[in-house]
C-alpha positions in Angstrom: -11.4 73.8 -59.7 -12.7 73.3 -63.2 -13.9 69.8 -63.6 -12.0 67.8 -66.1 -13.5 65.0 -68.2 -12.0 61.9 -69.8 -10.5 58.5 -69.2 -7.1 57.8 -67.8 -5.1 55.2 -65.8 -3.4 55.2 -62.5 -0.9 52.9 -60.8 -0.7 53.2 -57.0 2.4 51.9 -55.4 2.3 52.8 -51.8 2.6 49.8 -49.6 2.3 46.0 -49.6 -0.5 46.1 -52.3 -0.3 47.4 -55.9 -3.4 49.0 -57.4 -4.1 49.6 -61.0 -7.3 51.5 -61.9 -8.9 53.4 -64.7 -10.9 56.5 -63.9 -13.6 58.0 -66.1 -14.2 61.6 -65.1 -17.7 62.8 -65.9 -16.9 66.5 -65.6 -19.5 67.1 -62.8 -17.7 66.1 -59.5 -18.5 62.4 -60.2 -16.4 59.7 -61.7 -16.5 55.9 -62.4 -13.6 53.6 -61.3 -12.5 50.2 -62.4 -9.6 48.8 -60.4 -7.6 45.7 -59.4 -5.3 45.1 -56.5 -2.6 42.5 -55.9 -0.3 41.8 -53.0 3.3 42.5 -53.8 5.5 39.4 -53.1 8.1 40.0 -50.4 10.9 39.0 -52.8 9.8 41.8 -55.2 9.9 44.4 -52.4 13.5 43.5 -51.6 14.7 42.5 -55.1 18.2 43.0 -56.3 17.3 44.8 -59.5 14.8 47.7 -60.0 13.6 45.9 -63.2 12.1 43.1 -61.1 9.7 45.5 -59.4 8.9 47.7 -62.4 8.4 44.6 -64.7 6.0 43.3 -62.1 4.1 46.6 -62.2 4.0 46.7 -66.0 2.6 43.2 -66.2 -0.2 44.2 -63.8 -1.1 47.1 -66.1 -1.2 44.7 -69.0 -3.4 42.3 -67.2 -5.7 45.1 -66.1 -6.1 46.5 -69.6 -6.9 43.0 -71.0 -9.5 42.5 -68.3 -11.2 45.9 -68.4 -10.3 47.7 -71.6 -9.6 44.9 -74.1 -11.6 46.7 -76.8 -9.3 49.6 -76.7 -6.3 47.4 -77.1 -7.9 45.9 -80.2 -8.5 49.4 -81.7 -6.0 50.1 -84.5 -5.3 53.6 -83.2 -4.1 52.1 -79.9 -1.8 49.5 -81.5 1.1 51.8 -82.3 2.3 54.9 -80.5 4.3 57.5 -82.4 7.0 59.3 -80.7 5.8 62.1 -78.4 3.6 61.9 -75.3 1.1 64.3 -76.8 -0.3 61.4 -78.8 -4.0 60.9 -77.7 -4.3 57.4 -79.0 -2.6 56.1 -75.9 -3.7 55.9 -72.3 -2.2 58.5 -70.0 -1.1 57.0 -66.7 -0.6 58.7 -63.4 2.0 56.9 -61.2 1.3 57.3 -57.5 4.7 56.6 -56.0 4.5 57.0 -52.3 8.1 57.2 -51.4 10.5 60.1 -51.0 11.5 61.3 -54.4 13.0 64.4 -55.9 10.6 65.5 -58.6 12.1 67.3 -61.6 9.0 67.5 -63.7 5.4 66.5 -63.9 6.5 63.1 -65.3 9.9 62.6 -63.8 11.5 62.1 -60.4 14.4 60.2 -58.8 14.0 58.0 -55.8 15.7 59.2 -52.7 15.1 56.3 -50.4 12.7 53.4 -49.8 10.3 53.2 -46.9 7.4 50.8 -45.9 9.5 47.7 -46.1 10.9 48.1 -49.6 14.6 47.8 -50.1 15.8 47.8 -53.7 19.1 49.6 -53.7 19.4 49.5 -57.5 16.4 51.9 -57.9 17.7 54.6 -55.6 18.8 57.7 -57.5 17.0 56.6 -60.7 14.0 58.2 -62.4 11.1 55.9 -61.4 8.9 57.1 -64.3 11.5 56.1 -66.8 11.9 52.7 -65.1 8.2 52.1 -65.4 7.9 53.4 -68.9 10.7 51.2 -70.1 9.0 48.0 -68.8 5.6 49.1 -70.3 7.3 49.7 -73.7 8.9 46.2 -73.5 5.3 44.8 -73.3 4.2 47.0 -76.3 1.4 48.6 -74.3 -0.3 51.8 -75.5 0.4 53.6 -72.2 2.4 56.7 -71.4 3.4 57.7 -67.9 2.4 61.4 -67.9 2.5 62.2 -64.2 4.4 61.3 -61.1 2.2 61.8 -58.1 2.6 61.5 -54.3 -0.4 59.7 -52.7 -1.2 62.7 -50.5 -1.1 65.1 -53.5 -3.5 62.7 -55.3 -5.8 62.9 -52.2 -5.9 66.7 -52.6 -6.9 66.4 -56.2 -9.5 63.7 -55.6 -11.1 65.6 -52.8 -11.1 68.9 -54.8 -12.8 67.2 -57.8 -15.7 66.0 -55.6 -16.4 69.4 -54.2 -18.7 71.9 -56.0 -16.8 74.7 -57.8 -18.3 77.2 -55.5 -16.9 75.7 -52.3 -13.6 76.4 -50.6 -10.7 74.6 -52.4 -8.9 71.8 -50.8 -5.4 73.0 -49.7 -4.0 70.1 -47.7 -4.0 66.3 -48.2 -2.8 63.6 -45.9 -2.4 59.8 -45.9 -2.9 57.7 -42.8 -2.7 54.1 -44.0 0.1 51.7 -44.5 2.3 54.7 -44.4 1.7 58.4 -43.7 2.5 61.7 -45.4 1.1 65.1 -46.0 1.0 67.5 -48.9 -0.1 71.2 -49.0 -0.3 74.1 -51.3 2.5 76.6 -50.6 3.2 80.0 -52.2 6.3 79.9 -54.4 7.6 83.0 -52.7 7.9 81.0 -49.5 9.8 78.1 -51.0 13.5 78.7 -50.4 14.7 75.3 -51.6 16.2 75.5 -55.2 13.5 74.5 -57.7 15.0 72.6 -60.7 13.1 71.0 -63.5 9.9 72.0 -65.4 6.9 73.5 -63.6 4.3 76.2 -64.2 5.0 79.5 -62.2 1.8 81.2 -63.3 -0.3 80.1 -60.3 2.2 81.3 -57.8 1.8 78.0 -55.8 3.1 74.5 -55.7 2.3 71.2 -53.9 4.9 70.6 -51.3 5.3 66.9 -50.2 6.4 67.1 -46.6 7.6 63.5 -46.1 6.7 63.9 -42.4 7.2 60.2 -41.9 10.8 61.0 -41.2 10.1 63.8 -38.8 12.3 63.8 -35.7 14.4 60.8 -36.6 16.7 61.8 -33.7 13.8 61.5 -31.2 14.2 64.9 -29.6 10.4 65.4 -29.5 8.6 62.2 -30.3 7.6 59.8 -27.4 9.8 56.7 -27.3 9.0 53.6 -25.3 11.0 50.4 -25.0 8.5 48.9 -27.4 9.1 51.6 -30.0 12.8 51.1 -29.6 12.5 47.3 -30.3 10.2 47.9 -33.3 12.8 50.3 -34.8 15.7 48.0 -34.1 14.2 45.1 -36.1 12.7 47.2 -38.9 14.3 47.4 -42.4 15.3 51.0 -41.8 16.5 51.5 -38.2 16.7 55.2 -37.3 14.5 56.4 -40.2 10.8 57.1 -40.5 10.4 57.5 -36.8 7.2 59.5 -37.0 5.7 56.9 -39.4 6.6 54.1 -37.0 4.3 55.6 -34.4 1.4 56.5 -36.7 1.0 54.2 -39.7 -0.8 51.0 -40.2 2.3 49.1 -41.2 3.7 49.4 -37.7 0.8 49.7 -35.2 0.0 45.9 -35.2 3.7 45.1 -34.6 3.9 47.6 -31.8 0.9 46.0 -30.1 2.5 42.5 -30.6 5.7 43.6 -29.0 3.9 45.1 -26.0 1.6 42.1 -25.3 4.5 39.6 -25.9 6.4 41.4 -23.2 3.4 41.0 -20.8 3.0 37.4 -21.8 6.6 36.5 -21.0 6.8 38.6 -17.8 6.2 36.1 -14.9 4.7 38.9 -12.8 2.0 39.6 -15.3 1.7 36.4 -17.3 -0.8 37.6 -20.0 -2.7 34.6 -21.5 -1.8 32.5 -18.4 -1.2 28.9 -19.0 -0.5 29.3 -22.8 2.8 27.7 -23.6 4.0 27.7 -27.2 6.9 26.1 -28.9 7.0 29.1 -31.1 10.1 30.3 -29.3 11.9 27.7 -31.3 9.3 27.2 -34.1 8.6 30.6 -35.5 5.4 29.7 -37.3 3.6 28.3 -34.3 2.1 31.5 -33.1 2.1 35.1 -34.5 2.6 36.3 -31.0 6.2 35.0 -31.2 6.8 36.1 -34.8 7.8 39.6 -35.9 5.6 41.5 -38.4 2.8 39.0 -38.4 0.0 40.9 -36.5 -2.3 43.0 -38.7 -3.2 46.5 -37.4 -6.9 45.8 -37.8 -6.8 44.2 -34.4 -6.5 47.7 -32.9 -9.7 48.8 -34.6 -11.5 45.7 -33.2 -10.2 46.4 -29.7 -11.3 50.0 -29.9 -14.8 49.2 -31.2 -15.6 46.3 -28.8 -17.1 47.9 -25.7 -19.1 44.8 -24.6 -18.8 43.4 -21.1 -17.4 40.1 -22.2 -15.2 41.5 -25.1 -16.2 38.5 -27.1 -15.4 40.1 -30.5 -11.9 41.1 -29.4 -11.3 37.7 -27.8 -12.3 36.0 -31.0 -9.9 38.3 -32.9 -7.1 37.4 -30.5 -7.8 33.7 -31.1 -7.9 34.2 -34.9 -4.9 36.5 -35.2 -2.6 35.3 -32.4 -3.6 31.6 -32.4 -4.2 31.7 -28.7 -6.6 29.0 -27.5 -9.9 30.4 -26.1 -9.2 28.8 -22.7 -6.2 31.0 -22.3 -7.9 34.3 -23.1 -9.6 35.6 -20.0 -11.7 38.8 -19.8 -8.8 40.3 -17.9 -6.4 39.4 -20.7 -8.8 40.9 -23.3 -9.1 44.1 -21.3 -5.4 44.4 -21.1 -5.1 44.0 -24.8 -7.8 46.6 -25.3 -6.1 49.2 -23.1 -2.8 48.8 -24.8 -4.3 48.9 -28.2 -6.3 52.0 -27.2 -3.1 53.7 -26.0 -1.3 52.9 -29.2 -4.2 54.1 -31.4 -4.9 57.3 -29.5 -1.2 58.2 -29.5 -1.1 57.7 -33.3 -4.2 59.9 -33.9 -2.9 62.7 -31.6 0.5 62.7 -33.4 -1.4 62.8 -36.7 -3.4 65.8 -35.4 -0.1 67.5 -34.5 1.2 67.0 -38.0 -2.0 68.3 -39.5 -1.9 71.3 -37.1 1.6 72.2 -38.0 0.8 72.3 -41.7 -2.4 74.3 -41.2 -0.4 76.9 -39.4 2.4 76.9 -42.0 -0.1 77.3 -44.8 -1.4 80.6 -43.2 -5.0 79.7 -44.2 -6.6 79.1 -40.8 -7.8 82.7 -40.1 -7.3 84.1 -43.6 -10.2 85.1 -45.7 -10.0 82.7 -48.6 -10.9 83.7 -52.1 -14.6 83.0 -52.9 -13.7 81.1 -56.0 -11.2 78.2 -56.0 -8.2 78.7 -58.2 -6.1 76.2 -60.1 -2.8 75.1 -58.8 0.3 73.6 -60.3 0.4 69.9 -59.6 3.9 69.4 -60.7 7.0 69.4 -58.4 6.7 67.8 -55.0 9.5 69.1 -52.8 10.9 66.7 -50.2 10.7 68.1 -46.7 10.4 66.5 -43.3 10.7 69.3 -40.8 7.1 69.9 -39.8 8.1 71.5 -36.6 9.6 74.4 -38.5 7.2 74.2 -41.5 5.2 74.5 -38.8 -19.6 56.0 -55.5 -17.8 59.0 -55.4 -18.6 61.7 -52.9 -16.2 62.1 -50.0 -17.6 62.2 -46.5 -16.8 65.4 -44.6 -17.0 66.8 -41.1 -16.6 70.1 -39.4 -16.3 69.6 -35.6 -18.3 70.2 -33.7 -20.7 72.4 -35.6 -23.3 70.1 -37.2 -27.0 70.9 -37.5 -29.7 68.5 -36.5 -30.5 67.8 -40.2 -26.9 66.8 -40.8 -25.9 69.8 -42.8 -22.5 71.4 -42.2 -22.6 74.5 -40.1 -19.6 76.5 -41.2 -18.3 79.3 -38.9 -19.1 82.7 -40.4 -19.0 81.5 -44.0 -17.9 78.6 -46.1 -14.8 80.3 -47.4 -13.1 80.7 -44.1 -12.8 76.9 -43.8 -9.5 75.0 -44.2 -10.5 71.9 -46.3 -8.4 68.8 -45.8 -8.6 65.6 -47.8 -7.5 62.4 -46.1 -7.3 58.8 -47.2 -6.0 55.5 -45.7 -7.2 52.6 -43.8 -6.2 53.9 -40.4 -8.0 57.2 -40.6 -11.0 55.6 -42.3 -11.5 52.5 -40.1 -10.0 53.1 -36.7 -12.9 54.2 -34.5 -12.5 57.8 -33.2 -9.3 58.5 -35.1 -10.5 61.9 -36.3 -11.9 62.8 -32.9 -8.5 62.2 -31.3 -6.9 64.2 -34.1 -9.2 67.1 -33.3 -8.5 66.7 -29.6 -4.8 67.3 -30.5 -5.7 70.3 -32.7 -7.5 72.0 -29.9 -4.5 71.5 -27.7 -2.3 73.5 -30.0 -2.4 77.1 -28.6 -2.3 78.8 -32.0 -5.3 76.7 -33.2 -7.3 76.1 -30.0 -11.1 75.4 -30.2 -11.9 78.3 -32.4 -9.4 77.3 -35.1 -10.3 73.6 -34.9 -13.9 74.4 -35.8 -12.6 76.0 -39.0 -10.9 72.8 -40.1 -12.9 70.4 -42.3 -11.6 66.9 -42.8 -13.1 64.8 -45.5 -12.4 61.2 -46.6 -11.2 61.1 -50.2 -12.0 57.5 -51.0 -9.5 55.9 -53.3 -7.9 59.4 -53.3 -4.4 58.3 -54.3 -5.6 56.5 -57.4 -8.3 58.9 -58.5 -6.1 61.9 -57.9 -3.3 60.4 -60.0 -5.6 59.8 -62.8 -6.9 63.4 -62.7 -3.3 64.8 -62.7 -2.3 62.4 -65.6 -5.3 63.7 -67.6 -4.5 67.3 -66.8 -0.8 66.8 -67.8 -1.9 65.7 -71.3 -4.0 68.9 -71.7 -1.1 71.3 -71.0 
């Protein structure tokens, strides 16, 4: 892709944290980022009115500009914004909104439903860009929301920007963090869903947001244990996002807590033997007894600690679950490690299944790709969800298992037969061996097998959702 140049803003609303960033694209595969992050209060996530959330976001944008771009706010050209979004005296802002939405234009889309613990009924069915722009205008900020972006689509754009123009273009993006979703480039001729709104047909392609978090909500295919059932029952959206509840970071820690709590209270097992807590009646006594209090990072610690005494994991259990050291035996720690491993490996293999389905649907696995990457429309995301049928700055990358001794990628046959995938999110980035387990699942898919898996390159697009949104916002102002 041609490398854009310029400064734009991004707001990333995708989980329990809100990020605001400015991205200065240098035009040569590199960029500079300034960013801030703040935890979203629980009362905002379940507010009665949409304005409570979007006012909170707009105020964070104001605070960010005052902290990092105050000189621009004091420039006369930035003090007043005439009608029309083509005005270049304002900041263009890409809004990464990582929830199912029906997108009707590059800068417009209506919320279909909330996920990831959000539940603001007043916002459902409304244009989220208009909601944000209204609150920004109330603060008299020189900012225009010029693009609505799914986090996975932003990951594609971020990944593509960091690759040299001569390399294979990135055609698939995926998020494995607080939540999970995938986006891929599809031919317009293959999209049978009615396409409303404004978009560019000239490329013949469109980003499709799969919304695979809601895959198999009826549980006809996905594995389902008593622990999964309990997690689902006490979630804010029972019966929805069943794939996400087995893969994403928001749920993996709680799934582990449920499993080890069952072992702790089973007299025949008695995990953490001798530990008696009043938390059954006093909820804040121990996170072991309290729903949604165990962070998924404990799974990464459990996977990484291969020492004989498991001291790192035992310390993590003490810190996170408030279990006294005297009640954490090596046997207890080993049990926690094995359960955490099973949960993490299952999540990674399911993630690999999702990636594999999209790779096959895209038709790019064994195709001869064009030597030169082409531009693609970054407008409409199309909500999907049936992946069974639809069958600083440089990103890390890997092609398994072909890697030369000097560390250079050894691509099968030639570079342009590779399917390049950009991924982002704390789970895929920090859980040890997550990609390896994903690749294990890819090889298990008969239509991909070992030969096809070697053609799949997976690269971490660091801060992909924010950087990608800023790129798309800048491109939108240039159309």
